[in-house]
C-alpha positions as CSV (number, residue, x, y, z in Angstrom):
1,X,-13.0,14.7,19.8
2,X,-13.1,15.9,23.3
3,X,-16.6,17.4,22.8
4,X,-17.8,14.1,21.7
5,X,-16.3,12.4,24.7
6,X,-17.8,15.0,27.0
7,X,-21.3,14.5,25.5
8,X,-21.0,10.7,25.7
9,X,-19.8,10.7,29.3
10,X,-22.5,13.3,30.2
11,X,-25.2,11.2,28.6
12,X,-24.0,7.7,29.8
13,X,-22.5,8.4,33.2
14,X,-23.4,11.8,34.7
15,X,-26.9,12.7,33.5
16,X,-28.4,9.5,35.0
17,X,-26.8,10.5,38.3
18,X,-28.3,14.0,38.0
19,X,-24.8,15.6,37.7
20,X,-23.3,18.0,35.2
21,X,-19.8,17.2,33.9
22,X,-17.8,20.4,34.2
23,X,-14.3,19.4,33.2
24,X,-12.3,16.3,32.4
25,X,-8.8,15.4,31.3
26,X,-7.3,12.2,30.1
27,X,-4.9,10.6,32.6
28,X,-2.4,7.8,32.5
29,X,-3.1,4.8,34.6
30,X,-1.3,1.4,34.8
31,X,-4.4,-0.7,33.8
32,X,-5.6,-1.1,30.2
33,X,-8.1,1.3,28.6
34,X,-8.5,5.0,28.7
35,X,-8.8,6.8,32.0
36,X,-10.2,10.3,32.8
37,X,-10.2,12.6,35.8
38,X,-13.7,14.2,35.8
39,X,-15.1,17.0,37.8
40,X,-18.9,17.1,38.1
41,X,-21.5,19.2,40.0
42,X,-24.7,17.6,41.4
43,X,-28.1,19.4,41.5
44,X,-27.5,20.0,45.3
45,X,-24.2,21.8,44.3
46,X,-21.9,19.1,45.6
47,X,-18.8,18.9,43.5
48,X,-17.2,15.5,42.9
49,X,-14.0,14.4,41.4
50,X,-13.9,10.9,39.9
51,X,-11.7,8.6,38.0
52,X,-13.5,7.2,35.0
53,X,-12.3,4.1,33.3
54,X,-13.3,3.7,29.6
55,X,-13.0,0.2,28.2
56,X,-14.0,-1.0,24.8
57,X,-16.7,-3.7,24.9
58,X,-18.1,-5.8,22.1
59,X,-21.8,-6.1,21.7
60,X,-23.3,-8.4,19.2
61,X,-26.4,-7.2,17.4
62,X,-28.9,-9.4,15.6
63,X,-30.0,-8.2,12.2
64,X,-31.5,-9.6,9.1
65,X,-34.8,-11.4,8.2
66,X,-36.6,-13.9,10.4
67,X,-35.2,-16.9,8.4
68,X,-31.5,-15.9,8.2
69,X,-30.4,-14.1,11.3
70,X,-26.9,-12.8,11.1
71,X,-24.8,-11.3,13.9
72,X,-22.7,-8.3,13.5
73,X,-20.4,-6.9,16.2
74,X,-20.4,-3.3,17.4
75,X,-17.7,-1.8,19.5
76,X,-18.9,0.5,22.2
77,X,-17.2,2.4,25.0
78,X,-18.1,1.3,28.5
79,X,-17.6,4.0,31.2
80,X,-17.2,3.1,34.8
81,X,-16.3,5.3,37.8
82,X,-13.5,3.6,39.8
83,X,-12.8,6.3,42.4
84,X,-15.0,9.2,43.7
85,X,-14.1,12.0,46.0
86,X,-15.8,15.2,47.2
87,X,-14.2,18.6,46.6
88,X,-14.7,19.4,50.3
89,X,-12.4,16.5,51.1
90,X,-9.6,17.8,48.9
91,X,-7.1,19.5,51.3
92,X,-4.2,20.2,48.9
93,X,-3.3,20.0,45.2
94,X,0.5,19.7,44.7
95,X,1.9,20.4,41.3
96,X,5.3,19.0,42.4
97,X,7.6,21.4,40.6
98,X,6.4,24.7,39.0
99,X,9.6,25.2,37.0
100,X,9.5,21.9,35.1
101,X,6.9,20.8,32.6
102,X,5.7,17.8,34.6
103,X,2.1,16.6,33.9
104,X,2.1,14.8,37.2
105,X,0.3,16.2,40.3
106,X,-0.9,15.1,43.7
107,X,-4.4,15.3,45.1
108,X,-4.4,15.2,48.9
109,X,-7.6,13.6,50.4
110,X,-7.4,11.2,53.4
111,X,-4.7,9.6,51.2
112,X,-2.5,11.1,48.6
113,X,-3.6,10.2,45.0
114,X,-1.0,10.7,42.2
115,X,-2.4,11.8,38.9
116,X,-0.5,11.9,35.7
117,X,-2.2,14.0,33.0
118,X,-1.4,13.5,29.4
119,X,0.0,17.1,29.2
120,X,0.8,20.0,31.4
121,X,-1.9,22.0,29.7
122,X,-4.4,19.4,30.8
123,X,-3.0,19.6,34.4
124,X,-3.5,23.3,34.5
125,X,-6.9,23.1,32.9
126,X,-8.3,20.8,35.6
127,X,-6.7,22.8,38.4
128,X,-8.2,26.1,37.0
129,X,-11.6,24.4,37.0
130,X,-11.1,23.1,40.6
131,X,-10.1,26.6,41.8
132,X,-13.2,28.2,40.2
133,X,-15.6,25.5,41.5
134,X,-14.0,25.7,45.0
135,X,-14.5,29.5,45.0
136,X,-18.1,29.1,43.7
137,X,-19.4,26.2,45.7
138,X,-17.2,25.8,48.8
139,X,-16.8,29.5,49.7
140,X,-13.2,28.9,50.4
141,X,-10.0,28.9,48.4
142,X,-8.3,25.7,47.3
143,X,-4.9,25.0,48.7
144,X,-2.4,24.9,45.9
145,X,1.3,24.3,46.1
146,X,4.0,24.2,43.4
147,X,2.0,25.7,40.5
148,X,2.9,28.6,38.3
149,X,0.3,31.2,39.4
150,X,0.3,33.0,36.0
151,X,-1.5,29.9,34.6
152,X,-3.8,29.4,37.5
153,X,-5.1,32.9,38.3
154,X,-5.1,35.2,35.3
155,X,-4.0,38.8,35.8
156,X,-6.6,41.6,35.9
157,X,-6.3,42.2,32.2
158,X,-7.2,38.6,31.3
159,X,-9.7,38.0,34.1
160,X,-12.2,35.3,33.1
161,X,-13.5,36.9,29.9
162,X,-12.2,34.2,27.7
163,X,-10.0,33.8,24.7
164,X,-11.1,37.1,23.0
165,X,-9.2,39.1,25.6
166,X,-6.1,37.0,25.2
167,X,-6.3,37.3,21.4
168,X,-6.8,41.1,21.7
169,X,-3.7,41.4,23.9
170,X,-1.6,39.3,21.5
171,X,-2.8,41.5,18.6
172,X,-2.0,44.6,20.6
173,X,1.6,43.4,21.2
174,X,2.0,42.4,17.6
175,X,0.8,45.9,16.5
176,X,3.3,47.5,18.8
177,X,6.1,45.4,17.4
178,X,5.1,46.3,13.8
179,X,5.0,50.0,14.8
180,X,8.4,49.8,16.4
181,X,9.9,48.0,13.5
182,X,8.8,50.7,11.1
183,X,10.4,53.5,13.2
184,X,13.5,54.9,11.4
185,X,16.7,54.0,13.2
186,X,19.5,56.6,12.9
187,X,22.6,55.1,11.3
188,X,25.8,56.5,12.5
189,X,28.2,57.0,9.7
């Protein structure tokens, strides 16, 4: 489902603005409809963060013959950017409490913007993308506070080689456990 959302937002919202959608998460906002925090990169390498509001709109379509025109309704998603910031203006990302599974975090621009993700996984996903884009396009590190660094910056074994390395490490641990469980244990009589 998220790949379809990504393609739809890229086609409708970001491609016409000559931008590439890098990462997005669904967030909770007080107003109706779905909301997303999106990170995009323009052709001139400017990285933008934006809040996108998705609202269902009804469009009526005419179909049928010339004599008897009938109308049918089609429900479409309508995407609109409600807030836009530059990554250069982001001074701090505050995760609030690294020891608690809290999907809420703070983005410090000129003003502080509270973001509530739908999950902690989504929160860490967007922060990892921001760190990578900041390293790549801003030539400076992003200021982070109150995050669990094990989920932000992977260790040297994980690096950024993807899920295959993670899977191989899990298999290696599982193999070690199987080998250890097969070792004979001396029983004292």
